[in-house]
GULUMZA-647746 format. One record per residue (C-alpha): residue in three letters; chain; z, x, y. Coordinates in steps of 0.2 Angstrom, whole numbers, always signed. Last residue first. Layout:
// residues N
+--------+--------+-------+-------+-------+
: residu : chaine :    zz :    xx :    yy :
+--------+--------+-------+-------+-------+
:    ALA :      A :     Z :     X :     Y :
...
+--------+--------+-------+-------+-------+
END
This chain:
// residues 226
+--------+--------+-------+-------+-------+
: residu : chaine :    zz :    xx :    yy :
+--------+--------+-------+-------+-------+
:    VAL :      A :  +141 :    -1 :  -194 :
:    ARG :      A :  +151 :    +8 :  -180 :
:    LEU :      A :  +161 :   +22 :  -186 :
:    ALA :      A :  +151 :   +36 :  -178 :
:    ARG :      A :  +150 :   +27 :  -162 :
:    PRO :      A :  +169 :   +28 :  -159 :
:    ILE :      A :  +177 :   +11 :  -159 :
:    GLY :      A :  +183 :    +5 :  -142 :
:    GLN :      A :  +167 :    -5 :  -138 :
:    TRP :      A :  +170 :   -15 :  -153 :
:    PHE :      A :  +188 :   -20 :  -148 :
:    TYR :      A :  +182 :   -24 :  -130 :
:    THR :      A :  +169 :   -35 :  -137 :
:    ALA :      A :  +181 :   -44 :  -149 :
:    TYR :      A :  +193 :   -48 :  -135 :
:    GLU :      A :  +179 :   -53 :  -124 :
:    LYS :      A :  +173 :   -66 :  -136 :
:    GLU :      A :  +191 :   -72 :  -139 :
:    SER :      A :  +192 :   -75 :  -120 :
:    ILE :      A :  +202 :   -64 :  -108 :
:    LYS :      A :  +216 :   -68 :   -96 :
:    ASP :      A :  +222 :   -83 :  -106 :
:    GLU :      A :  +240 :   -76 :  -107 :
:    ALA :      A :  +239 :   -74 :  -126 :
:    LEU :      A :  +222 :   -65 :  -124 :
:    LEU :      A :  +229 :   -53 :  -111 :
:    SER :      A :  +244 :   -49 :  -123 :
:    GLY :      A :  +233 :   -46 :  -138 :
:    ALA :      A :  +222 :   -35 :  -128 :
:    ILE :      A :  +236 :   -23 :  -123 :
:    ARG :      A :  +247 :   -22 :  -139 :
:    LEU :      A :  +233 :   -27 :  -150 :
:    PHE :      A :  +222 :   -12 :  -144 :
:    ALA :      A :  +237 :    +0 :  -147 :
:    ARG :      A :  +240 :    -7 :  -165 :
:    CYS :      A :  +222 :    -6 :  -170 :
:    TYR :      A :  +219 :   +12 :  -164 :
:    LYS :      A :  +235 :   +17 :  -174 :
:    LYS :      A :  +228 :    +8 :  -189 :
:    TRP :      A :  +212 :   +18 :  -188 :
:    GLY :      A :  +221 :   +35 :  -185 :
:    ALA :      A :  +231 :   +31 :  -201 :
:    LEU :      A :  +215 :   +27 :  -211 :
:    ASP :      A :  +207 :   +44 :  -207 :
:    ARG :      A :  +198 :   +54 :  -194 :
:    ILE :      A :  +196 :   +43 :  -179 :
:    LYS :      A :  +188 :   +53 :  -166 :
:    LYS :      A :  +190 :   +50 :  -147 :
:    ALA :      A :  +176 :   +46 :  -135 :
:    LYS :      A :  +176 :   +27 :  -138 :
:    HIS :      A :  +195 :   +28 :  -136 :
:    LYS :      A :  +194 :   +31 :  -117 :
:    LYS :      A :  +181 :   +17 :  -113 :
:    SER :      A :  +191 :    +5 :  -124 :
:    PHE :      A :  +207 :    +8 :  -116 :
:    ASN :      A :  +200 :    +8 :   -98 :
:    ARG :      A :  +193 :    -9 :  -101 :
:    VAL :      A :  +209 :   -15 :  -109 :
:    ASP :      A :  +219 :    -9 :   -94 :
:    SER :      A :  +206 :   -16 :   -81 :
:    VAL :      A :  +210 :   -34 :   -88 :
:    LYS :      A :  +228 :   -32 :   -83 :
:    TYR :      A :  +244 :   -29 :   -93 :
:    ARG :      A :  +261 :   -36 :   -89 :
:    ARG :      A :  +274 :   -25 :   -98 :
:    THR :      A :  +288 :   -35 :  -107 :
:    ASP :      A :  +303 :   -24 :  -107 :
:    LEU :      A :  +303 :   -24 :   -88 :
:    ASP :      A :  +308 :   -43 :   -89 :
:    ALA :      A :  +325 :   -37 :   -95 :
:    ASP :      A :  +329 :   -30 :   -78 :
:    TYR :      A :  +347 :   -26 :   -81 :
:    LEU :      A :  +353 :   -38 :   -67 :
:    ARG :      A :  +341 :   -52 :   -73 :
:    LEU :      A :  +346 :   -52 :   -91 :
:    ILE :      A :  +364 :   -50 :   -87 :
:    ASP :      A :  +364 :   -64 :   -74 :
:    GLU :      A :  +355 :   -76 :   -86 :
:    ARG :      A :  +369 :   -73 :   -99 :
:    LEU :      A :  +383 :   -74 :   -87 :
:    ARG :      A :  +376 :   -91 :   -81 :
:    GLU :      A :  +375 :   -98 :   -98 :
:    TRP :      A :  +392 :   -90 :  -102 :
:    SER :      A :  +402 :   -97 :   -88 :
:    LYS :      A :  +419 :   -89 :   -87 :
:    ALA :      A :  +421 :   -90 :   -68 :
:    VAL :      A :  +425 :   -71 :   -67 :
:    PHE :      A :  +410 :   -68 :   -79 :
:    SER :      A :  +399 :   -79 :   -68 :
:    PRO :      A :  +404 :   -68 :   -53 :
:    ILE :      A :  +399 :   -52 :   -61 :
:    ASN :      A :  +413 :   -39 :   -59 :
:    LYS :      A :  +418 :   -39 :   -77 :
:    VAL :      A :  +400 :   -35 :   -82 :
:    THR :      A :  +400 :   -19 :   -72 :
:    GLN :      A :  +416 :   -13 :   -79 :
:    LYS :      A :  +410 :   -16 :   -97 :
:    GLU :      A :  +394 :    -7 :   -93 :
:    ARG :      A :  +403 :    +9 :   -89 :
:    LYS :      A :  +415 :    +8 :  -104 :
:    SER :      A :  +400 :    +4 :  -116 :
:    CYS :      A :  +398 :   -14 :  -121 :
:    TYR :      A :  +401 :   -22 :  -138 :
:    ARG :      A :  +419 :   -27 :  -135 :
:    LEU :      A :  +415 :   -34 :  -118 :
:    LEU :      A :  +406 :   -48 :  -126 :
:    THR :      A :  +422 :   -55 :  -132 :
:    GLU :      A :  +428 :   -60 :  -115 :
:    CYS :      A :  +413 :   -70 :  -110 :
:    LYS :      A :  +410 :   -79 :  -127 :
:    GLU :      A :  +429 :   -83 :  -128 :
:    VAL :      A :  +429 :   -91 :  -111 :
:    ASP :      A :  +413 :  -100 :  -114 :
:    LEU :      A :  +420 :  -109 :  -129 :
:    ASN :      A :  +409 :  -109 :  -145 :
:    VAL :      A :  +414 :   -95 :  -156 :
:    ASN :      A :  +411 :  -103 :  -172 :
:    ASN :      A :  +409 :   -86 :  -181 :
:    GLN :      A :  +391 :   -88 :  -186 :
:    ALA :      A :  +386 :   -95 :  -169 :
:    CYS :      A :  +395 :   -81 :  -160 :
:    LEU :      A :  +387 :   -68 :  -171 :
:    ARG :      A :  +370 :   -76 :  -167 :
:    GLU :      A :  +374 :   -75 :  -148 :
:    TYR :      A :  +378 :   -57 :  -149 :
:    HIS :      A :  +361 :   -53 :  -158 :
:    GLN :      A :  +351 :   -62 :  -145 :
:    ILE :      A :  +361 :   -54 :  -130 :
:    PHE :      A :  +358 :   -36 :  -138 :
:    GLU :      A :  +339 :   -40 :  -141 :
:    LYS :      A :  +337 :   -45 :  -123 :
:    VAL :      A :  +347 :   -30 :  -116 :
:    LYS :      A :  +337 :   -17 :  -127 :
:    HIS :      A :  +322 :   -13 :  -116 :
:    PHE :      A :  +333 :   -13 :  -100 :
:    ASP :      A :  +345 :    +0 :  -106 :
:    GLY :      A :  +363 :    -4 :   -99 :
:    ARG :      A :  +373 :    +5 :  -112 :
:    PHE :      A :  +375 :   -10 :  -125 :
:    LYS :      A :  +383 :    -4 :  -141 :
:    GLU :      A :  +371 :    -8 :  -155 :
:    PRO :      A :  +374 :   -25 :  -161 :
:    THR :      A :  +388 :   -28 :  -174 :
:    LEU :      A :  +385 :   -32 :  -192 :
:    LYS :      A :  +387 :   -15 :  -199 :
:    THR :      A :  +403 :    -9 :  -190 :
:    GLY :      A :  +403 :    +0 :  -173 :
:    PRO :      A :  +413 :   -14 :  -164 :
:    ILE :      A :  +424 :   -24 :  -176 :
:    PRO :      A :  +415 :   -40 :  -182 :
:    MET :      A :  +420 :   -57 :  -175 :
:    THR :      A :  +433 :   -64 :  -187 :
:    LEU :      A :  +447 :   -67 :  -174 :
:    VAL :      A :  +434 :   -77 :  -163 :
:    SER :      A :  +434 :   -90 :  -177 :
:    ASN :      A :  +428 :   -92 :  -195 :
:    PHE :      A :  +436 :  -104 :  -207 :
:    PRO :      A :  +422 :  -117 :  -205 :
:    ASN :      A :  +410 :  -103 :  -211 :
:    PRO :      A :  +394 :  -106 :  -201 :
:    LEU :      A :  +379 :  -112 :  -211 :
:    ASN :      A :  +365 :  -102 :  -219 :
:    PRO :      A :  +378 :   -94 :  -232 :
:    ASN :      A :  +382 :  -112 :  -238 :
:    MET :      A :  +400 :  -112 :  -242 :
:    ASN :      A :  +404 :  -130 :  -237 :
:    PRO :      A :  +422 :  -133 :  -238 :
:    LEU :      A :  +429 :  -139 :  -255 :
:    GLN :      A :  +433 :  -158 :  -257 :
:    LEU :      A :  +444 :  -160 :  -272 :
:    PRO :      A :  +439 :  -175 :  -282 :
:    ILE :      A :  +451 :  -190 :  -281 :
:    THR :      A :  +457 :  -196 :  -298 :
:    GLN :      A :  +462 :  -214 :  -298 :
:    THR :      A :  +479 :  -220 :  -305 :
:    ASP :      A :  +478 :  -237 :  -312 :
:    SER :      A :  +479 :  -230 :  -329 :
:    HIS :      A :  +468 :  -238 :  -343 :
:    PRO :      A :  +477 :  -243 :  -358 :
:    THR :      A :  +473 :  -233 :  -374 :
:    THR :      A :  +464 :  -245 :  -386 :
:    ASN :      A :  +451 :  -233 :  -391 :
:    ILE :      A :  +440 :  -242 :  -403 :
:    ASN :      A :  +437 :  -235 :  -421 :
:    LEU :      A :  +426 :  -249 :  -428 :
:    SER :      A :  +433 :  -260 :  -442 :
:    ASP :      A :  +429 :  -255 :  -460 :
:    PRO :      A :  +447 :  -252 :  -465 :
:    SER :      A :  +452 :  -269 :  -458 :
:    ASP :      A :  +468 :  -270 :  -448 :
:    PRO :      A :  +460 :  -274 :  -432 :
:    SER :      A :  +449 :  -288 :  -440 :
:    LEU :      A :  +431 :  -286 :  -439 :
:    SER :      A :  +419 :  -301 :  -435 :
:    SER :      A :  +424 :  -301 :  -417 :
:    THR :      A :  +422 :  -283 :  -414 :
:    SER :      A :  +404 :  -284 :  -416 :
:    LEU :      A :  +395 :  -275 :  -430 :
:    ASP :      A :  +386 :  -290 :  -437 :
:    SER :      A :  +373 :  -284 :  -449 :
:    ASP :      A :  +358 :  -295 :  -449 :
:    PHE :      A :  +347 :  -282 :  -439 :
:    LEU :      A :  +350 :  -267 :  -451 :
:    SER :      A :  +351 :  -277 :  -467 :
:    SER :      A :  +335 :  -287 :  -463 :
:    GLN :      A :  +326 :  -271 :  -459 :
:    SER :      A :  +331 :  -263 :  -475 :
:    PHE :      A :  +326 :  -278 :  -485 :
:    GLN :      A :  +309 :  -279 :  -477 :
:    LEU :      A :  +306 :  -261 :  -480 :
:    ASP :      A :  +311 :  -262 :  -498 :
:    SER :      A :  +300 :  -278 :  -501 :
:    VAL :      A :  +285 :  -270 :  -493 :
:    LEU :      A :  +287 :  -255 :  -504 :
:    SER :      A :  +288 :  -266 :  -520 :
:    ASN :      A :  +273 :  -276 :  -515 :
:    ASP :      A :  +263 :  -260 :  -513 :
:    VAL :      A :  +268 :  -253 :  -529 :
:    LEU :      A :  +265 :  -269 :  -538 :
:    THR :      A :  +248 :  -271 :  -530 :
:    HIS :      A :  +243 :  -253 :  -535 :
:    PRO :      A :  +248 :  -258 :  -553 :
:    ASP :      A :  +235 :  -272 :  -553 :
:    THR :      A :  +242 :  -286 :  -564 :
:    PRO :      A :  +233 :  -292 :  -579 :
:    MET :      A :  +228 :  -310 :  -580 :
+--------+--------+-------+-------+-------+
END
C-alpha cells in the first residue's frame, strides 16, 4: 500500500517535537547527578556566606514639605532677606499676615520653644514696635500663644476685616447703576467691588443668594442689561 507523503512529514514532525520535549523534561540538571569535578557540572558559587550583616545607611528626611531636622533658631532667615516677612511697623492691615508668615518660618526651622518664638520675633520688627512688644506682659512671661493674641488685639487686626451692612450693598448697586462700563476692565472692576461687599454679607448670612443676585443685577448699567 503506498505511503502518503503528507503523513510521513506529519509523523516526522510529531516525532521531533516529542523527542525535544522528552529531552527537555527528562534531563536531570540537579546538583546531585553532577559531580563537582565534572566539566558539565553547573557553575555554583561556593563562596561561604559571611555572618556580617550590612545595615543600610539611614539618611534624614529631605522632603521639602517637611521641616529639615537640622534646622533650628540659628537657621532663621536674616531680616531683610528673601524669605523673611516684611518688617512689621505697626500697620493693622498687615499684622495678621505678619504673624502667620512668622509662624510658618518657626515651623520650618523647628523653633518650638515659647522663649525662642518670643525673642526671635523682635528681629522682624521696627525699632519702635520692638520696644512696644518688649513691654507686653506676655512677652515678659515668654508665652507665645498669649503674645500672639495680645499683638493681634493691640494692633487692631480686626479692623482689617471691614464689617459691611446690607445698606452698603444697596448703596453700591444704586451708585453703579448710573455709571458707565466701557470695557472688559471696567466690568471686572465692578465684579470685584461687588464681590467684596456682597460676598461678605452672603458669607455672614445677612443676605440670601437671591438677594445677592438681585443686587448684582441692579448695579449693572441699563445699557448692558440683556
